[in-house]
TORKOL-682949 format. One record per residue (C-alpha): residue number from 1; residue in one letter; chain; z, y, x. Coordinates in pm, whole numbers, plus 50000, padded with zeros to 5 digits. Last residue first. Layout:
BEGIN
  senu  vokol  vexro     c3     c2     c1
   NUM      a      A      Z      Y      X
...
END
This chain:
BEGIN
  senu  vokol  vexro     c3     c2     c1
   482      e      A  79884  70567  87950
   481      d      A  79627  70302  87820
   480      g      A  79276  70507  87873
   479      r      A  79343  70499  88267
   478      k      A  79292  70855  88244
   477      l      A  79027  71095  88445
   476      d      A  79010  71449  88472
   475      k      A  78726  71462  88740
   474      g      A  78673  71712  89055
   473      l      A  78869  71470  89314
   472      r      A  79232  71564  89256
   471      g      A  79142  71649  88877
   470      a      A  79360  71309  88797
   469      l      A  79480  71147  89122
   468      r      A  79829  71065  89043
   467      r      A  79811  70922  88684
   466      a      A  79445  70798  88727
   465      g      A  79535  70587  89050
   464      a      A  79309  70314  88936
   463      i      A  79114  70368  88626
   462      g      A  79167  70129  88350
   461      p      A  79251  69761  88293
   460      r      A  79504  69597  88566
   459      t      A  79457  69476  88917
   458      l      A  79391  69761  89123
   457      e      A  79647  70002  89003
   456      r      A  79924  69722  89005
   455      p      A  79845  69622  89345
   454      a      A  79865  69988  89470
   453      a      A  79532  70091  89624
   452      l      A  79500  70451  89448
   451      a      A  79866  70562  89494
   450      h      A  79841  70428  89840
   449      w      A  79545  70652  89905
   448      e      A  79722  70952  89770
   447      e      A  79989  70889  89997
   446      e      A  79781  70849  90294
   445      s      A  79583  71183  90190
   444      l      A  79251  71156  90013
   443      l      A  78909  71266  90043
   442      g      A  78996  71413  90399
   441      s      A  78681  71237  90546
   440      e      A  78876  71052  90817
   439      l      A  79131  70922  90534
   438      v      A  78847  70781  90324
   437      i      A  78674  70649  90613
   436      e      A  78998  70475  90732
   435      k      A  79082  70326  90390
   434      i      A  78739  70190  90342
   433      t      A  78785  69996  90680
   432      k      A  78582  70055  90981
   431      h      A  78268  69898  91147
   430      q      A  78101  70211  91219
   429      e      A  77810  70079  91023
   428      r      A  77990  69881  90759
   427      a      A  78209  70181  90673
   426      r      A  77936  70431  90649
   425      r      A  77745  70178  90440
   424      a      A  78080  70148  90194
   423      l      A  78090  70558  90198
   422      a      A  77724  70585  90094
   421      a      A  77790  70327  89803
   420      a      A  78066  70545  89697
   419      q      A  77861  70866  89702
   418      e      A  77591  70672  89494
   417      y      A  77841  70533  89239
   416      g      A  78026  70852  89151
   415      i      A  78299  71044  89329
   414      y      A  78601  70978  89084
   413      p      A  78492  70684  88900
   412      a      A  78360  70523  89211
   411      l      A  78677  70536  89419
   410      a      A  78808  70203  89283
   409      t      A  78483  70036  89373
   408      v      A  78536  70160  89736
   407      l      A  78818  69910  89767
   406      v      A  78542  69643  89777
   405      h      A  78476  69726  90143
   404      s      A  78628  69412  90301
   403      e      A  78862  69425  90612
   402      e      A  79143  69538  90425
   401      l      A  79112  69266  90157
   400      w      A  79048  68974  90415
   399      r      A  79362  69120  90602
   398      r      A  79591  69163  90318
   397      c      A  79512  68780  90216
   396      r      A  79582  68649  90559
   395      q      A  79893  68827  90588
   394      e      A  80010  68701  90260
   393      n      A  79947  68347  90338
   392      a      A  80079  68197  90015
   391      t      A  80252  67875  89976
   390      i      A  80163  67554  89789
   389      g      A  80438  67294  89724
   388      r      A  80437  67295  89366
   387      v      A  80057  67270  89357
   386      c      A  80001  66967  89582
   385      k      A  80237  66663  89555
   384      d      A  80402  66729  89207
   383      a      A  80130  66899  89014
   382      f      A  79824  66700  89157
   381      i      A  80024  66395  89149
   380      q      A  80102  66440  88768
   379      a      A  79731  66554  88689
   378      t      A  79589  66249  88874
   377      k      A  79820  66004  88701
   376      a      A  79699  66130  88342
   375      l      A  79350  66136  88484
   374      i      A  79378  65790  88573
   373      e      A  79497  65650  88264
   372      l      A  79269  65866  88026
   371      g      A  78964  65760  88231
   370      h      A  79056  65367  88228
   369      l      A  79123  65403  87874
   368      l      A  78782  65559  87779
   367      n      A  78572  65349  88038
   366      h      A  78716  65003  87949
   365      a      A  78729  65081  87578
   364      v      A  78392  65219  87552
   363      l      A  78237  64916  87728
   362      p      A  78427  64679  87506
   361      l      A  78315  64896  87209
   360      f      A  77957  64799  87276
   359      a      A  77884  64572  86988
   358      n      A  77892  64871  86730
   357      l      A  77880  64735  86384
   356      e      A  77711  64796  86055
   355      l      A  77387  64910  86154
   354      r      A  77343  64938  86522
   353      g      A  77568  65075  86764
   352      g      A  77418  65213  87079
   351      a      A  77518  65584  87036
   350      c      A  77866  65499  87092
   349      a      A  77792  65302  87408
   348      q      A  77548  65590  87547
   347      c      A  77845  65840  87482
   346      i      A  78083  65637  87666
   345      v      A  77868  65585  87949
   344      q      A  77822  65974  87984
   343      d      A  78175  66003  87969
   342      a      A  78235  65754  88245
   341      g      A  78042  65991  88490
   340      m      A  78288  66289  88404
   339      v      A  78595  66048  88439
   338      q      A  78478  65945  88783
   337      w      A  78394  66315  88876
   336      a      A  78759  66399  88783
   335      a      A  78904  66105  88987
   334      q      A  78682  66203  89274
   333      t      A  78812  66575  89259
   332      v      A  79164  66507  89225
   331      m      A  79157  66296  89522
   330      e      A  79011  66549  89717
   329      p      A  79254  66807  89595
   328      i      A  79520  66540  89724
   327      v      A  79364  66476  90058
   326      p      A  79334  66855  90181
   325      n      A  79315  66743  90546
   324      v      A  79548  66779  90825
   323      k      A  79446  66794  91168
   322      g      A  79696  66761  91455
   321      p      A  79532  66531  91661
   320      m      A  79146  66483  91601
   319      i      A  79036  66131  91649
   318      s      A  79205  65929  91369
   317      s      A  79205  66235  91152
   316      g      A  79392  66389  90862
   315      a      A  79743  66288  90948
   314      q      A  79932  66284  90583
   313      r      A  80059  66497  90310
   312      p      A  80056  66852  90428
   311      p      A  80146  67101  90158
   310      l      A  79873  67336  90077
   309      n      A  79884  67671  90253
   308      i      A  79700  67985  90074
   307      e      A  79478  68237  90199
   306      a      A  79343  68022  90479
   305      l      A  78995  68180  90415
   304      g      A  78854  67946  90702
   303      g      A  78815  67920  91092
   302      a      A  79196  67934  91175
   301      p      A  79355  67717  90893
   300      g      A  79078  67670  90799
   299      a      A  79020  67639  90420
   298      a      A  79322  67677  90196
   297      l      A  79144  67921  89944
   296      l      A  78829  67678  89944
   295      m      A  79024  67346  89893
   294      l      A  79234  67524  89630
   293      d      A  78922  67633  89464
   292      g      A  78767  67282  89441
   291      a      A  79090  67127  89323
   290      i      A  79097  67418  89039
   289      k      A  78743  67330  88961
   288      a      A  78778  66946  88957
   287      l      A  79073  66981  88733
   286      n      A  78897  67189  88506
   285      v      A  78599  66964  88451
   284      a      A  78847  66655  88422
   283      a      A  78987  66828  88139
   282      a      A  78653  66902  87968
   281      k      A  78572  66518  88021
   280      v      A  78896  66426  87815
   279      l      A  78774  66635  87578
   278      g      A  78431  66453  87583
   277      s      A  78603  66130  87592
   276      v      A  78783  66230  87247
   275      e      A  78468  66307  87080
   274      a      A  78290  66024  87219
   273      f      A  78570  65785  87091
   272      v      A  78543  65965  86747
   271      d      A  78165  65897  86739
   270      a      A  78199  65511  86702
   269      n      A  78039  65446  86365
   268      q      A  77992  65094  86213
   267      t      A  78363  64994  86136
   266      l      A  78472  65330  86097
   265      d      A  78234  65416  85822
   264      v      A  78257  65080  85661
   263      p      A  78650  65158  85624
   262      n      A  78572  65452  85414
   261      e      A  78914  65611  85333
   260      a      A  79051  65496  85642
   259      r      A  79400  65360  85617
   258      a      A  79656  65589  85790
   257      l      A  79859  65549  86125
   256      g      A  80128  65810  86209
   255      l      A  80233  65616  86500
   254      g      A  80592  65430  86552
   253      t      A  80402  65135  86654
   252      i      A  80581  64856  86448
   251      q      A  80648  65063  86165
   250      r      A  80285  65203  86125
   249      l      A  80163  64874  86186
   248      e      A  80370  64734  85906
   247      e      A  80244  64988  85649
   246      v      A  79893  64936  85766
   245      v      A  79936  64565  85692
   244      q      A  80069  64634  85358
   243      y      A  79761  64807  85203
   242      i      A  79545  64542  85322
   241      y      A  79771  64247  85255
   240      r      A  79813  64339  84907
   239      r      A  79439  64382  84840
   238      p      A  79371  64021  84963
   237      a      A  79138  64023  85298
   236      n      A  78864  63767  85262
   235      l      A  78603  64057  85220
   234      g      A  78744  64412  85315
   233      t      A  78424  64587  85270
   232      g      A  78450  64723  85634
   231      v      A  78152  64521  85790
   230      a      A  78390  64218  85927
   229      t      A  78733  64250  85812
   228      g      A  78795  64615  85627
   227      g      A  79183  64524  85656
   226      l      A  79233  64742  85949
   225      n      A  78977  65027  85961
   224      i      A  79213  65276  86104
   223      q      A  79257  65659  86078
   222      r      A  79479  65773  86366
   221      l      A  79228  65872  86604
   220      r      A  79145  66210  86475
   219      e      A  79509  66317  86518
   218      e      A  79512  66239  86887
   217      v      A  79261  66521  86900
   216      k      A  79524  66779  86843
   215      y      A  79717  66682  87159
   214      l      A  79412  66653  87374
   213      r      A  79282  67008  87287
   212      w      A  79630  67162  87347
   211      r      A  79655  67016  87699
   210      d      A  79326  67114  87772
   209      r      A  79380  67469  87681
   208      a      A  79676  67499  87872
   207      v      A  79515  67359  88158
   206      a      A  79238  67654  88140
   205      e      A  79533  67896  88103
   204      a      A  79708  67759  88404
   203      y      A  79424  67796  88629
   202      a      A  79400  68147  88493
   201      g      A  79754  68226  88595
   200      f      A  79706  68072  88949
   199      e      A  79420  68335  89007
   198      q      A  79639  68604  88848
   197      g      A  79930  68508  89082
   196      l      A  79692  68551  89365
   195      t      A  79675  68891  89279
   194      v      A  79303  69045  89228
   193      p      A  79115  69289  89433
   192      l      A  78753  69337  89330
   191      a      A  78417  69148  89483
   190      d      A  78356  68999  89813
   189      q      A  78087  68716  89791
   188      l      A  78150  68350  89687
   187      e      A  77955  68404  89395
   186      t      A  78225  68635  89259
   185      r      A  78512  68687  89481
   184      g      A  78863  68848  89460
   183      l      A  79033  68994  89764
   182      k      A  79402  68981  89763
   181      l      A  79724  69128  89635
   180      v      A  80051  68907  89657
   179      g      A  80264  69039  89405
   178      a      A  80229  68783  89116
   177      f      A  80244  68511  89372
   176      q      A  80563  68364  89252
   175      a      A  80508  68402  88904
   174      e      A  80160  68258  88889
   173      k      A  80287  67982  89121
   172      e      A  80565  67872  88852
   171      q      A  80277  67899  88587
   170      l      A  80080  67659  88792
   169      a      A  80357  67392  88819
   168      g      A  80395  67434  88434
   167      q      A  80045  67384  88374
   166      l      A  80036  67069  88572
   165      r      A  80347  66925  88382
   164      a      A  80164  67004  88045
   163      m      A  79858  66836  88173
   162      a      A  80081  66526  88223
   161      d      A  80216  66531  87875
   160      s      A  79860  66574  87736
   159      l      A  79762  66271  87954
   158      a      A  80048  66062  87809
   157      l      A  79946  66175  87445
   156      v      A  79589  66073  87509
   155      l      A  79717  65738  87650
   154      r      A  79902  65656  87342
   153      i      A  79650  65752  87083
   152      a      A  79399  65576  87298
   151      a      A  79578  65247  87271
   150      i      A  79628  65287  86899
   149      r      A  79257  65374  86865
   148      l      A  79152  65059  87055
   147      a      A  79387  64847  86859
   146      t      A  79205  64958  86548
   145      p      A  78870  64907  86686
   144      y      A  78977  64544  86797
   143      t      A  79140  64449  86478
   142      d      A  78874  64560  86220
   141      n      A  78552  64399  86370
   140      t      A  78743  64137  86532
   139      s      A  78792  64021  86184
   138      q      A  79111  63966  85972
   137      s      A  79261  63819  85671
   136      m      A  79398  63552  85908
   135      n      A  79328  63543  86257
   134      v      A  79700  63406  86381
   133      h      A  79656  63139  86091
   132      n      A  79334  63003  86041
   131      l      A  79187  63135  86335
   130      p      A  79427  63041  86641
   129      h      A  79588  62780  86449
   128      v      A  79960  62719  86423
   127      l      A  80121  62378  86365
   126      r      A  79800  62163  86336
   125      y      A  79674  62361  86650
   124      d      A  79842  62138  86881
   123      g      A  79698  62302  87193
   122      k      A  80015  62378  87362
   121      q      A  80275  62116  87263
   120      g      A  80518  62171  86957
   119      g      A  80894  62290  86934
   118      l      A  80826  62585  86696
   117      l      A  80855  62840  86981
   116      e      A  80582  62647  87180
   115      i      A  80346  62656  86869
   114      a      A  80390  63030  86852
   113      r      A  80303  63049  87212
   112      n      A  80015  62848  87140
   111      a      A  79897  63032  86863
   110      l      A  79966  63393  87027
   109      v      A  79753  63299  87352
   108      e      A  79470  63156  87127
   107      n      A  79458  63472  86889
   106      m      A  79478  63695  87202
   105      n      A  79210  63541  87370
   104      m      A  79012  63525  87050
   103      n      A  79035  63890  86985
   102      t      A  78953  63959  87363
   101      s      A  78644  63722  87333
   100      t      A  78541  63896  87007
    99      g      A  78558  64231  87151
    98      a      A  78195  64345  87025
    97      g      A  78033  64005  87100
    96      g      A  77950  64063  87472
    95      q      A  78195  64133  87726
    94      l      A  78282  64378  87998
    93      a      A  78653  64392  88046
    92      d      A  78633  64028  88164
    91      v      A  78826  63751  87987
    90      i      A  79139  63621  88163
    89      f      A  79436  63718  87949
    88      q      A  79691  63455  88019
    87      d      A  79814  63660  88327
    86      a      A  79983  63900  88093
    85      l      A  80198  63648  87918
    84      q      A  80483  63899  87875
    83      g      A  80400  64266  87869
    82      r      A  80608  64381  87592
    81      a      A  80330  64365  87323
    80      v      A  80286  63991  87436
    79      e      A  80665  63922  87376
    78      r      A  80631  64097  87014
    77      a      A  80307  63896  86972
    76      a      A  80491  63594  87020
    75      a      A  80760  63676  86803
    74      s      A  80549  63776  86526
    73      v      A  80345  63443  86554
    72      a      A  80667  63249  86512
    71      d      A  80791  63450  86229
    70      a      A  80449  63397  86042
    69      i      A  80454  63038  86116
    68      n      A  80815  62991  85997
    67      a      A  80781  63204  85672
    66      t      A  80480  63034  85557
    65      l      A  80163  63246  85547
    64      l      A  79943  63376  85281
    63      g      A  80225  63499  85019
    62      a      A  80114  63854  85065
    61      q      A  80450  63926  85238
    60      r      A  80372  63641  85480
    59      n      A  80029  63801  85540
    58      a      A  80182  64137  85605
    57      r      A  80410  64006  85858
    56      a      A  80138  63814  86040
    55      a      A  79914  64097  86019
    54      a      A  80161  64344  86165
    53      w      A  80222  64113  86469
    52      k      A  79844  64064  86507
    51      v      A  79808  64459  86524
    50      e      A  80076  64478  86761
    49      a      A  79933  64220  86996
    48      l      A  79622  64431  86965
    47      a      A  79807  64744  87079
    46      r      A  79957  64578  87373
    45      l      A  79636  64411  87477
    44      l      A  79469  64751  87459
    43      e      A  79742  64910  87656
    42      p      A  79696  64646  87937
    41      h      A  79317  64743  87979
    40      v      A  79094  64417  87960
    39      r      A  79069  64274  88317
    38      c      A  78813  64420  88567
    37      g      A  78635  64140  88802
    36      s      A  78314  64301  88680
    35      v      A  78094  64011  88606
    34      a      A  78251  63682  88504
    33      f      A  78143  63719  88146
    32      n      A  78011  63378  88043
    31      q      A  78297  63159  88228
    30      a      A  78586  63394  88108
    29      a      A  78423  63382  87754
    28      r      A  78377  63006  87767
    27      l      A  78766  62969  87860
    26      t      A  78866  63220  87603
    25      h      A  78722  63014  87319
    24      v      A  78821  62672  87461
    23      g      A  79211  62786  87456
    22      y      A  79459  63052  87604
    21      y      A  79831  62936  87646
    20      a      A  79727  62739  87970
    19      q      A  79969  62483  88086
    18      a      A  79731  62189  88008
    17      p      A  79433  62365  88197
    16      v      A  79153  62351  87935
    15      p      A  78909  62067  87940
    14      l      A  78594  62185  87734
    13      e      A  78461  62019  87439
    12      g      A  78160  62109  87209
    11      l      A  77939  62403  87125
    10      l      A  78111  62487  86780
     9      d      A  78463  62454  86959
     8      k      A  78649  62188  87115
     7      e      A  78960  62134  87313
     6      m      A  79063  61876  87550
     5      r      A  79399  61920  87765
     4      h      A  79409  61944  88142
     3      e      A  79626  61859  88419
     2      t      A  79577  62043  88763
     1      m      A  79569  61803  89056
END
């Protein structure tokens, strides 16, 4: 039978498991908010422990905490920041109270661990008190948002690195496929020739933009309201503590944090999280678009475009032997959609703040940190398990291009739009390629056709074949860049 200790709060007494590091406030919150089954994100707990560590050191230097209590709390916070006692954080991620329950969970765990380090018994808050000592000079309303910013910074930078990895993989394919001429498509209809390398180069550029935007937005998270206490005014936080605690937190985290010029602003307004989420959503949009394109380009292999081959990762069917599905792009798409949906939740939660505080930061934290984490993992898996293993089906690319009539567009500057359209109509009616029609009509020789239809001529600015064919078809045309 589990042994218990009795603890009391404003509402009365509750039995707490004797070996638990959490206390009565945490237990009530766990009972009240048993809703999602999701725990508070580990990076948020790590950052909050670092905030408590910095506060203990600053309170000691300000003469507010004795050395033995400050050192014990600091040691306990250091352990939690390293991932120890993770099972003691039992409050659901979706909680009322603007994060107060997470803050109290941390206060109680650190207090009881500090008591233990000092040789006492858990629950003997005469030695170290969760509120009077661990939470000294603080409020949930400055510690929780500060921890959220720190956690978001770390995960934003991790996502930026993952996007850089994906960018590199796409650039490798851009170079590898530079000479693979293929049919370009607009609105899923035949358009103009492109190289497969150009397509992958465009994907790389989109990801590069995401990488840079995420890298820069990290700066927007560096201002913190720590020291502002409940509404940003700093009541119950001595000036010496306020300035010292930010310096301590910089040293502990290694991040370029700065005290907000207007802590009241940062306490009541959460728009920076909506801004960050918007850029994360933009990255998700690009990942979903790229994944969708790759699935389309690889469709088949017999009944689709099949211009590229995705690396096979697992058997695709329990009933169709030999079937292999594009499982990595499918996973990427689902992760991206999840992040896009979470952005809407984050925007609503950020807009839901009232007067001096936003009570919905736990919802922001859950969706933002989770989204950052899954998108970083997604980008890395996308790069390593899909993009790097893609190969080109050059024969298929050449077939679709030759069987289409889009090459007639390259003739339009020489013979005019209407005559070019007539050639295309003739090719369709006779079920022939544009090349066959052009050669039969004597418009161009075989050598001249290849000069016109060379990959370099068809996929760069200017008039295709202008150098070789100027004057040949009745017009003196130049590329304009010769």
